N, C-alpha and C positions, 0 to 999 in steps of 0.2 A: 504493500500500500504506500509506503514511503517513496519507493522508486517511481510508482505511477504518479504520485503527487509531484515529484521533481520533474519528470519528463513532461507532465502536463503544463509546466510553466515554460516549456521550450517550443520553438517552431522549427520544423524540419523542412520548410518550404525550400530552403537552399539546397536540400538533397537533390532536387530536380535539376540543378544547374552545376555542372562540373566543367565549366569552361577553363581553358588554359590560355592566358594572355601571351602573345608572341609579338615580336617586332617585325618578323618576316615569315612568310609561309614557305614551306617546302613541298611544292606541288608535284612530287615525284609520281610518275605513272609509267608503267611498262606497256601501256596500251595507247594512251592519247599522246600524240606528238606535242612537244613542248610549245611549239608555235600555235597550237590550237587552244592553249589555256590562257585565259585573260583575267587578270585580277582587276577588280573595279571597286569603287566606293560610292555610297549614296547616303542620303539623310532621311531620318524618320520625321514624323510630324512634330515630335517634340525636340528636334534639333540634334539628335545623336547621329554620329557618323558610323555607319556599318560597312563592312567589307564583304565582298562576294567574289565568286569565281565562275566564269563561263568555260564550258568545254564545247568549243565550236566544232561543228561538222565541216568537213572539207567541202569546198565548192561554194562557200558563202551562204547567204540567207536562202531559206526554202525548206529546211528541215523543221519538223514539229518541235516546239519548244516545251521543255519539261521543267517545272519548278520543284526542286528537291529540298525538303526541310529535314535537316540532319538531326541526329539524336543528341543526348546531353553530355557526351564525353568529349573533352579536349576542344577541337576546332575543325575547320575544313580539312586539314591535313589527314585527320583520322578517318575521313570518309571518302577519300579519293578512290578506293576500290569500288565503292558503290557508284560513284560518278562514272568510273570506267565501264561498269555494266550498262548504264543507261546510254552512254555515248556509243557503246558497241551496238546497242539496239537501234541506233540511228537518230537519237534525240539530241537536239541542241539543248544542253543541260546547264541550268543555272542553280547554284547553291550559294548559301550565305551564312555568315556567322551572326548569331544573336548577340546582343550587347553583352559585353563582358567575356565573350569568346574570341580567341584569336586576336586580330587587330581591331576588332570593333570596340568602340568606346562604351562607357556606362556600366551599370550593374543590372543584371537581369532580375525581373520579378514576373509573377503570373500575369499581371496587367500589361507590363510594357513589352514582353516578348510578342504579344498580339500586335502592338504597334510595329514591331520589327517585321513580322510577317506581312502586314499590310503594306509597309514601305517597300519590301522586296518585290511584291507583286506589282505595285505601282511602277517601280523602276523597270521591271521586265516589260510591262505594257508600253511604257514611254520609249524605251530603247529599241524595241522590236516592232512596235505598231500592232502587235497581236493583242486583241481584247481578252479580258480574263475568261470570258465564256468559251474561248478556244484554247485555254491553257490547262493541261493536266497538272494536278498537284500530287506529290507523293511524299509522305512523311513517315519517318522511322522513330518509333518510341516517343520521346518527348516531342520530336518533330511532327509526329502524328497528332499530338494534342494541339500544337500551334496551327497546323494545316487544317484541322477540323474546325477550329474556331474561326479562322480566316474564311473557310469555305461557307460557314453559316452566314457570313456577311456578303460574300462576293460571288458565289455560284460559279465555280470553275467548270471546265469541260467535264472532268471526272475528278474524284478524290480517291486516292489509295492510301490506306494507313497500314503500317507494318509493325507488329509487335507492340501495339499501344495498350496501355493499361486502361481499365474501365473507369476507375476513379482513384484518387489519391489514397482514400481510406483503405480500399481493398489492397492497393500496392503495399501500404505500410503493414497491414495485417499479414499478407502473404510473406513479406520479407522477414518479419519478426517472429512469425509463428504464434503471435498473441492476438487476442481479441481486444484491440485497443479502442476505447470509447471515441466516438466521433468528435473531431475538433480538438483532441488533446495534443496532436503533433503537427497539425496543419492549419494554417490560417485560411488558406483557400482550399476549396473542395477538389479542384482539379477533376471535375466530373466530365470526363470525355464522353461517356455514354449519353449524358444529357445534351452535350454539345452536338453529338452525332445526330440526334433527333431533329436538330435545326437545319441540317444540310439537305438541300434538294437535288444536288448533283448526283449522277450515278456513283455509287459508293461500293468500293471493294475493300474488304477487311482481310488482311494477310496476317498469319501468325505461325510461328514454329510450333509444331505439336509436342516438342520436347523442351520448350522454353522453361528454364528453371528460375529465371529472374522475374518475368511477368508471366504468370500461369496462363495456359491456353484458354481457360474459362473466361478470362478477360475479353478475349475476342468474341466469344459467343454472346457475352453481355452487351458489348458494343453493337454487334450485328443485330441483336434482338431489338435494340433501341432505334436503329436506323429506320426512318420512315420514307426515305427516297426510293424511287423505283426507276431503274433496276438497282438491286443490291446483290452482293455475293460475299460468301465467306470461304476462304481457301486456306488450308493448313499445309505447310511445308513439312513433309514427312522427315523425321529425324533431325529437325533444325532446332538449335538452341537460340537464345536471344540474338537477334541481328545476324543470324546465320542462314536465313531462308534461301537466298540465291546460291550460297555455297553448297547447301545440302541437296538442293534439287535445281541445278542450273537451268535445265530445259523447261521444267514445269514452271519455274518462276518467270522465266523470260516469256513463256507462252501466255501466262495469265496476265502479266503486266501489259504486254503489248496488245493483246486482244481487248483488254478492258479499256485501254486508252483509245483504241480504234472503235470500240463499241461493236465488235463483231465476234464476241466469244460464243462458242457453241452452247446450246441449251444444256442445262445440267440434267 
């Protein structure tokens, strides 16, 4: 009881943000040519400078643009293998660092990473001329949370979330093995299932069926909350957290590309 009383005075909202500040990126890729990678910066509505990276397709404009919302670890450098995949699939891929990650200024919070996501999409629209309704969004883990909240406001072409938790309370309980009272550790609810219900774009929920960090039941809870039509739930067999493409490369590529094209076979 004393322990619960002590932790009840704390906030673990910062648990969701594990950004690493750097003065320069190391955008190493064995797949994407160095001259196809472009580092850029842009500003949020509240005046914070964020940094992002383009993985450009050869031949100039014309390829479909994908906005990738990365997870909560480190910075863009940590996610270049994911960018490699989407570039290989043929997408002009843009990813960015939330405030407090990489070279981006500021300190991340539940509220202001939404501003970061909105600013990133506005930047992509402005620089490419592609309207948001023609932009697919893909978000991994924490990035799924940001992408889902942005999608509830902007209606992208499609939304894909990968290994996203249903809500913060469930994530805390799963990770600790305890039944922690609501509100003891988190200031914000991080209710991604509720946010998912606000999305009207075609919604694909991906999750590793062997994810030991965010249990697969989270995906089912998110999927059940989705009101958009069409929607689909796809489990990567044998995949742990953030390992879906690695565990089933062909299956992952097929479900992502057909969902973005909206030509997936009927289940």
